[in-house]
C-alpha positions as CSV (number, residue, x, y, z in Angstrom):
1,X,-118.5,188.6,-14.2
2,X,-117.1,192.0,-15.1
3,X,-117.8,193.0,-11.6
4,X,-115.7,190.2,-10.2
5,X,-112.7,190.9,-12.5
6,X,-112.8,194.7,-11.6
7,X,-113.0,193.7,-7.9
8,X,-109.8,191.6,-8.4
9,X,-108.1,194.0,-10.3
10,X,-108.5,196.6,-7.8
11,X,-107.8,194.2,-5.0
12,X,-104.6,192.5,-6.4
13,X,-102.3,195.5,-6.2
14,X,-103.4,196.3,-2.7
15,X,-102.8,192.6,-1.7
16,X,-99.4,192.6,-3.2
17,X,-98.5,196.0,-1.6
18,X,-99.5,194.6,1.7
19,X,-97.4,191.4,1.3
20,X,-94.3,193.3,0.1
21,X,-94.3,196.1,2.7
22,X,-95.6,194.1,5.8
23,X,-94.8,190.4,5.2
24,X,-91.2,190.6,4.3
25,X,-89.0,187.8,5.5
26,X,-86.6,189.1,8.0
27,X,-82.8,188.9,7.0
28,X,-80.4,187.2,9.5
29,X,-79.1,190.6,10.4
30,X,-82.6,191.8,11.4
31,X,-82.9,188.6,13.6
32,X,-79.6,189.5,15.3
33,X,-80.5,193.1,15.7
34,X,-84.0,192.1,17.1
35,X,-82.5,189.9,19.6
36,X,-84.2,186.8,18.1
37,X,-80.7,185.2,17.4
38,X,-77.9,185.4,19.7
39,X,-74.9,185.1,17.5
40,X,-72.3,184.5,20.2
41,X,-74.4,181.8,21.6
42,X,-74.6,179.9,18.2
43,X,-71.0,180.1,17.8
44,X,-70.4,178.9,21.3
45,X,-72.8,175.9,20.5
46,X,-71.0,175.0,17.4
47,X,-67.6,175.4,19.2
48,X,-68.5,172.2,21.2
49,X,-68.8,169.6,18.1
50,X,-65.7,171.3,16.7
51,X,-63.8,170.8,19.8
52,X,-65.1,167.1,19.9
53,X,-63.9,166.7,16.2
54,X,-60.5,168.2,17.2
55,X,-60.2,165.8,20.0
56,X,-61.1,163.1,17.7
57,X,-58.2,164.2,15.4
58,X,-55.6,164.1,18.1
59,X,-56.7,161.0,19.6
60,X,-57.1,159.2,16.2
61,X,-60.9,158.3,17.0
62,X,-62.9,158.3,13.7
63,X,-65.9,157.7,15.6
64,X,-65.7,161.0,17.5
65,X,-64.4,163.0,14.3
66,X,-67.7,161.8,12.3
67,X,-70.1,162.1,15.4
68,X,-70.5,165.8,14.1
69,X,-72.5,164.9,11.3
70,X,-76.2,164.7,10.7
71,X,-77.7,161.7,9.1
72,X,-74.8,160.0,7.7
73,X,-76.5,159.0,4.6
74,X,-77.6,162.4,3.6
75,X,-74.6,164.4,4.8
76,X,-71.7,164.9,2.5
77,X,-67.9,164.5,3.1
78,X,-65.4,165.8,0.5
79,X,-61.7,165.4,1.0
80,X,-59.1,166.9,-1.6
81,X,-61.5,166.4,-4.5
82,X,-63.0,163.1,-3.5
83,X,-66.7,163.0,-2.4
84,X,-67.2,159.9,-0.4
85,X,-70.6,157.9,-0.8
86,X,-71.5,158.2,2.6
87,X,-70.0,159.8,6.0
88,X,-70.0,156.4,7.4
89,X,-67.7,155.1,4.3
90,X,-65.4,157.9,5.2
91,X,-65.3,156.9,8.9
92,X,-64.4,153.5,8.1
93,X,-61.5,154.6,6.0
94,X,-60.2,156.9,8.5
95,X,-60.5,154.2,11.4
96,X,-58.5,151.6,9.3
97,X,-55.9,154.3,8.8
98,X,-55.7,155.5,12.4
99,X,-55.1,151.8,13.2
100,X,-52.1,151.4,11.0
101,X,-50.5,154.7,12.4
102,X,-47.5,154.5,15.0
103,X,-49.5,155.1,18.2
104,X,-46.6,156.5,20.1
105,X,-46.4,159.5,18.0
106,X,-48.4,162.3,19.7
107,X,-50.8,164.2,17.5
108,X,-51.4,167.8,17.9
109,X,-54.1,169.8,16.2
110,X,-55.8,173.2,16.6
111,X,-57.7,175.7,14.6
112,X,-55.5,178.7,13.8
113,X,-58.4,180.6,12.4
114,X,-62.3,180.3,12.5
115,X,-64.9,182.2,10.7
116,X,-68.7,181.7,11.4
117,X,-71.2,183.2,8.9
118,X,-74.8,182.9,10.1
119,X,-77.0,182.3,7.0
120,X,-80.1,181.9,9.0
121,X,-81.0,181.1,12.5
122,X,-80.7,177.4,11.7
123,X,-77.7,177.4,9.3
124,X,-74.1,178.4,9.7
125,X,-71.3,178.2,7.5
126,X,-68.0,177.6,9.2
127,X,-64.6,178.3,7.5
128,X,-61.1,177.5,9.0
129,X,-58.0,176.6,8.9
130,X,-56.6,173.7,11.2
131,X,-53.0,172.6,11.7
132,X,-52.0,169.1,12.4
133,X,-48.7,168.5,13.8
134,X,-47.0,165.6,15.6
135,X,-44.5,165.0,18.5
136,X,-42.4,161.9,18.7
137,X,-41.8,161.2,15.2
138,X,-38.6,159.8,13.9
139,X,-39.3,161.3,10.5
140,X,-39.1,165.0,10.0
141,X,-42.7,165.8,8.8
142,X,-44.0,169.4,8.1
143,X,-47.1,170.4,10.0
144,X,-50.4,169.7,7.6
145,X,-52.3,172.9,7.1
146,X,-55.9,171.9,6.5
147,X,-58.7,174.2,5.1
148,X,-62.1,173.4,6.5
149,X,-65.6,174.4,5.2
150,X,-68.7,173.2,7.0
151,X,-72.2,173.5,6.7
152,X,-74.0,173.4,9.9
153,X,-77.7,172.8,10.5
154,X,-79.6,173.1,13.7
155,X,-81.4,169.8,14.7
156,X,-83.4,168.8,17.7
157,X,-80.3,167.5,19.4
158,X,-78.1,170.5,18.5
159,X,-75.8,171.6,15.7
160,X,-74.8,169.0,13.1
161,X,-72.8,169.0,10.1
162,X,-74.6,168.5,6.8
163,X,-71.6,168.9,4.6
164,X,-67.8,169.1,5.1
165,X,-65.1,169.9,2.6
166,X,-61.4,169.7,3.7
167,X,-58.1,170.0,1.5
168,X,-54.6,170.7,2.0
169,X,-51.3,171.2,-0.2
């Protein structure tokens, strides 16, 4: 029994050393530097659902806006301090709101800034500022400046939002 403990006491530091020096988890930076992750391609891939979301905002299409989300039960949508029970419930509210709006007013939307932080090869944090404006309205309304924070995850069918928080003044 003493011999077993002696072997374990000698082997344990060696195993720990080998694990720490050779088995380290690569950082995102090393994935990018080693060519395992193409940062530009990830951004281009995420630009597609972001563009779809922007089109949905312009066209008052709640289904298109919320199509960017992962599982609508697990994903979270937060707007100005309110956390919606489900993404589907937020989509329904937006659909009703859009149906009540004056459809003759043209909506304009664009992102003025976009930042992509690659957290891991399958997780990206997006922060951006979008501006929502309108043409053809009889009322003088200032453009809305909207701050976005979106957590994207890579799923089998592409990049999906798992969490979105938007706010404006």
